[in-house]
N, C-alpha and C positions, 0 to 999 in steps of 0.2 A: 750615473748608475743606471743600468738598463732595467726595464720593467718586465715582469712576467705576469701576464693577466689571462693566459690561456693554458689549460691543461690538455695534454695529449695522453690518452690512455694507452696502456701497453699494447703493442702491435699496430698502433696508428701512426708510428713514426719509424724512420729507418736508422739514421746516424745521429748520435749525440755529439755535441761540441765539447761537453764537460759533464760532470755529475755532482750531485749533492748526496751526502750520506745523512739520513735522518732516522731517528729511532721511532718507535710506534707512536708515541705522543706527538712528536714533531711532524708526523705525516698527517695530522689533522690541522689544517692551515687555512687561513683566509688572508691575513696581511702580516708580512714579516720580511725582514732583510735576511737573505741567506748567502752563505759563502760556499763557493764551489771547491772541489778537490784541487782544481788547478790554480786556486788563489784569487779568482775573480769574485765578484759579488753582484747581486741583483735584488730588486725589491719585488716581492710577491704581493699583488693587489688583486684579489678575486672578488667577484660580486657577492659570494657567500662562502661559508666554510665548507671545505671539501676534504674527503678522506682520500689519501694517496696510497697506492700500492707500489711495491717494488716494480720497476719497469715502466711506470708512468713517467711523464716528462713535462717540463715547463717549456712553452714556446715563448721566447722573449720577443719584444717588439722589434729588435734588430735582426730577427730571423734565427738566432741561435736556439738550439735544442739542448736543454739541461735535463739529463736523466736523473730519476729518483732511485736511490739504492737504500736498502734497509741496513741500518747500523747494527752492530752486534750489541747485545744487551743480555743481562742475566735472565735466563729462562729455565724452566723445569720440563724435562722430558718424562712423560707419564706413560706407563704400560700397565696392563691388567685387563679388567673387564671394560673395554673401551666404550661400548654403548652406555653402560651404567655410569661410568666416570664422566663421559661427555654430558650426560643428562644433568648430573650434579653441578658440573662447571657451568653449563648453559643456564641452569636454574638460578645461578648467582650473577648472570649477565656478565660473565667474564670472557673477554676475547680469548679465542682458542684456535690454534693451528691444528688441523685434523689431517692425519695421514693414515694409511692402511695399517701401520704397525704401532703407532703411538700418537699421543696428543702432546701439544706444547702450550704452556701458558707462561706469562711472565712470573718471576719470583714473587711469591706472596706467602709468608709463613702461616697465615690462618688457613688459606686454601690447601697448602701443603699438608698441614696436620689433618684436615678433613679428608683429603685424598688417601693419606696413609691409613686412616681409620676405616676407609672403605676398601682397603686391601690393595691399593695401588703401589707399584714400585716407582720410585722417583729418582731421577738423576739430574743434578744441576749442570748447567753448561752456559757458556757465553757464546751466543749465536744470533743471527738475524731472526727477528720475530715477525712472522708473516701469517697472522691469523686469518681464519675464514672470513670472507666478505659478508656483507649484509644480506638480508633476505632476498634481495633482487640481484645478487651476483657480484657486487663490488661495494667497496666502502664500508662504512659502519652503520649499524642500526642505531639511530638516535633514540632518545627516551620514548617510552610508551607507558601507558597506564594499565594497571591490573584492576579493572572495575568489577 
């Protein structure tokens, strides 16, 4: 089984040999065996946990490039007063995809009720979830304190 111990960020590679489809949770990874869409498998073994975005890739020790694609999963499309709704979502440290016309979060009945109470319109969908990156442009913002 081949080993993937290097991450190539989106735009840093040209042609993939194969791809893996990972949901949001699975795109936070350090060590795991993954199966490709083409039926192959490889072992991911990274020095630390990393957050992967759609379009990133694993470079395997044999030179193959395996692209990361976002899996479809249950999400909520949110419309309404976007700045206000985004503030409430962010205040709950919830990953959120931000577009000019709507916000997207993963299904969460508690948040959905809160958002309806704030006047949001919600539509459920099965789609790739690509939330906004961390404060420095990519990845996830790991825990922090409110001192």
